[in-house]
C-alpha positions in Angstrom: -82.0 105.9 25.7 -84.2 107.8 28.2 -81.1 109.5 29.7 -80.3 110.7 26.2 -83.8 112.0 25.7 -83.7 113.9 29.0 -80.3 115.3 28.1 -81.8 116.5 24.8 -84.8 118.1 26.5 -82.4 119.9 28.9 -80.3 121.1 26.0 -83.3 122.4 24.1 -84.7 124.1 27.2 -81.3 125.7 27.6 -81.3 126.9 24.1 -84.7 128.5 24.6 -83.6 130.2 27.9 -81.3 133.1 28.7 -79.3 133.6 25.4 -82.5 134.2 23.5 -84.4 136.0 26.3 -84.7 139.3 24.5 -85.7 137.6 21.3 -88.3 135.4 23.0 -89.7 138.5 24.9 -90.1 140.2 21.6 -91.9 137.2 20.1 -94.1 137.0 23.2 -95.2 140.6 22.5 -96.4 139.6 19.1 -97.8 136.2 19.9 -99.3 134.4 23.0 -96.9 132.6 25.2 -97.9 129.0 25.7 -94.9 128.2 27.9 -95.9 126.2 31.0 -97.2 123.0 32.5 -100.6 122.0 31.2 -102.9 119.4 32.7 -106.1 118.0 31.1 -109.0 120.2 32.2 -112.0 118.6 33.9 -114.2 120.9 31.9 -114.1 119.9 28.3 -117.4 121.7 27.5 -118.4 124.1 26.3 -116.0 124.0 23.4 -114.6 127.1 21.7 -117.0 127.7 18.9 -114.4 129.7 16.9 -111.9 126.8 16.8 -114.5 124.2 16.0 -115.8 126.4 13.1 -112.4 126.2 11.5 -112.5 122.4 11.2 -112.9 121.1 7.6 -116.5 120.6 6.4 -117.8 117.1 7.2 -115.3 116.4 10.0 -116.6 114.0 12.7 -115.9 115.6 16.2 -115.0 112.7 18.5 -116.0 113.1 22.2 -113.6 110.8 24.0 -111.1 113.2 25.6 -109.5 112.2 28.9 -110.1 108.8 30.4 -113.2 108.1 28.2 -113.0 105.3 25.7 -115.3 104.2 22.9 -116.9 100.7 23.1 -116.0 98.1 20.5 -117.6 99.0 17.2 -118.1 102.7 18.1 -116.0 105.2 16.3 -117.6 108.6 17.1 -118.9 109.3 13.6 -115.7 108.2 11.7 -116.5 106.4 8.4 -114.2 103.4 8.1 -112.9 101.8 4.9 -114.0 98.1 4.6 -110.5 96.8 5.6 -110.5 99.1 8.7 -113.9 97.7 9.7 -112.6 94.1 9.3 -109.4 94.9 11.4 -111.5 96.5 14.1 -113.8 93.4 14.3 -110.7 91.2 14.7 -109.4 93.3 17.6 -109.6 92.0 21.1 -108.8 94.1 24.3 -106.6 91.3 25.7 -104.3 91.6 22.7 -103.2 95.0 23.8 -102.7 93.8 27.4 -99.9 91.5 26.5 -96.5 92.2 28.1 -95.0 92.6 24.7 -97.3 95.5 23.9 -97.6 97.2 27.3 -94.9 99.8 26.6 -95.7 100.5 22.9 -96.5 104.2 22.8 -99.4 105.5 20.7 -99.0 108.3 18.2 -100.0 111.9 19.0 -103.4 111.2 17.3 -104.5 109.2 20.4 -102.0 110.3 23.0 -102.7 114.0 22.9 -106.2 113.7 24.2 -105.3 111.4 27.1 -105.3 112.3 30.8 -101.6 113.0 31.1 -100.0 116.5 31.4 -97.4 118.1 29.2 -95.1 121.1 29.2 -94.5 123.6 26.5 -91.2 125.3 26.0 -91.8 128.1 23.5 -89.0 129.7 21.5 -89.0 131.7 18.3 -87.8 129.2 15.6 -89.0 126.1 17.4 -91.5 125.1 20.2 -91.0 121.9 22.3 -93.9 119.8 23.6 -92.7 117.5 26.4 -95.3 114.9 27.2 -95.5 112.8 30.4 -97.2 110.0 28.5 -94.5 107.6 27.4 -91.8 110.4 27.7 -92.6 111.6 24.2 -91.1 114.9 22.9 -92.2 116.9 19.9 -90.2 119.6 18.1 -92.4 122.1 16.3 -90.4 123.9 13.7 -91.4 127.5 13.3 -88.8 128.6 10.8 -90.8 128.1 7.6 -89.2 124.8 6.6 -91.2 122.2 4.7 -91.9 118.5 5.6 -89.1 116.1 4.6 -89.6 113.7 1.6 -92.2 110.9 2.1 -89.6 108.3 2.5 -88.0 110.0 5.5 -88.3 108.2 8.9 -91.6 108.0 10.6 -92.2 108.1 14.4 -95.0 108.3 16.9 -94.5 112.1 17.1 -93.9 112.7 13.4 -92.6 115.8 11.8 -94.3 119.0 12.8 -94.1 122.5 11.3 -96.0 125.5 12.8 -97.0 129.0 12.1 -99.1 131.7 13.7 -102.5 132.9 12.5 -103.3 135.8 14.7 -103.4 134.5 18.3 -103.6 130.8 17.2 -100.8 128.4 16.8 -101.3 126.1 13.8 -99.3 122.9 13.6 -99.2 120.6 10.6 -97.8 117.0 11.2 -96.9 114.2 8.9 -94.5 111.2 9.0 -96.4 109.5 11.8 -96.0 105.8 12.2 -99.1 103.7 12.2 -100.9 103.6 15.6 -104.3 103.6 17.3 -107.0 106.2 16.7 -109.7 105.2 19.2 -108.0 102.3 21.1 -110.7 99.8 20.1 -109.2 98.3 17.0 -109.1 101.3 14.7 -105.6 102.4 13.7 -104.3 105.0 11.3 -101.8 104.3 8.6 -98.3 105.9 8.3 -99.8 108.3 5.8 -102.1 110.1 8.2 -102.0 113.9 8.1 -102.7 115.9 11.3 -103.5 119.6 11.8 -103.8 121.2 15.2 -104.9 124.7 16.4 -104.0 126.1 19.8 -105.2 129.3 21.5 -105.4 130.7 25.1 -108.6 131.6 26.9 -109.1 135.2 27.7 -107.6 134.8 31.2 -104.7 132.8 29.9 -105.4 129.9 32.2 -106.9 127.5 29.7 -105.2 126.1 26.6 -107.8 125.2 24.0 -107.2 123.1 20.9 -108.6 121.2 18.0 -106.8 118.3 16.2 -108.2 117.0 12.9 -106.8 114.2 11.0 -107.3 112.6 7.6 -106.1 109.2 6.4 -107.5 108.1 3.0 -106.1 104.6 3.5 -108.4 104.1 6.6 -111.2 106.7 6.6 -113.7 108.1 4.2 -114.0 111.3 6.2 -111.9 113.3 8.6 -111.9 113.0 12.4 -111.2 115.6 15.0 -110.9 116.1 18.8 -111.4 119.2 20.9 -109.2 119.3 24.1 -108.7 121.8 26.9 -105.9 122.0 29.4 -105.5 124.0 32.6 -102.3 125.9 33.4 -100.6 124.7 36.7 -97.6 126.8 37.5 -94.8 125.2 39.5 -95.6 121.7 38.3 -93.3 119.5 36.1 -93.5 116.5 33.9 -92.4 113.3 35.6 -90.7 110.4 33.9 -93.2 107.8 32.6 -90.7 104.9 32.7 -93.0 102.2 31.4 -92.2 98.8 32.9 -94.1 95.9 31.3 -93.3 93.6 34.2 -94.7 95.9 36.9 -98.0 94.1 37.2 -96.4 90.7 37.5 -93.8 92.0 40.1 -96.7 93.5 42.1 -98.6 90.3 42.1 -95.6 88.3 43.1 -94.9 90.7 46.0 -98.4 90.2 47.3 
């Protein structure tokens, strides 16, 4: 399956390359070009005030980007439904350390803010986000299409449609399968709705973004994260190749 995924990525990258070079160049003249390898910036503050100001009113801005994690019972200002509170209280860290769960990927709600790099392959009618974390790939449709019906398949990357608002890329995502929000027992449902904004810093070296999400089944308010990445030319995403038995093999070898 991973070989198929890599072949698909190579195909998409090829589609975005030479045959459309003139079209892409024209698009780049009208919009910022986000193509490149982006690694999580060590400087997450100060945030871009303009992006944060566009978050919906009353949104809780979580401060857990990178390797940071909330302690049990802490949710960064998110207001949980009673059932979500009960589920979080039942959660135990060791449950997620079981071999059977070691290679279960999170959705983009949690994965995007993690300390793993990703590459952007920018075209005109679609943009590809290729994440190192769990080898996940997102297709951002830029051709004006709508989301599919609610009963269409869900996945950890969902269905994403995007458009430009000036120099900002706005991405709307639905059809995400249920997964963690804060990695401490709080999970979103498969009806979560996500909106992201991306922009480049003035020097083009930093990719700045906000991601806000709403899930009426789980939360009484919206949550958001602000994340910054640094451009690193000449670098590439490596295969993640999660192996749930690696720890046991390492122990046996010792």
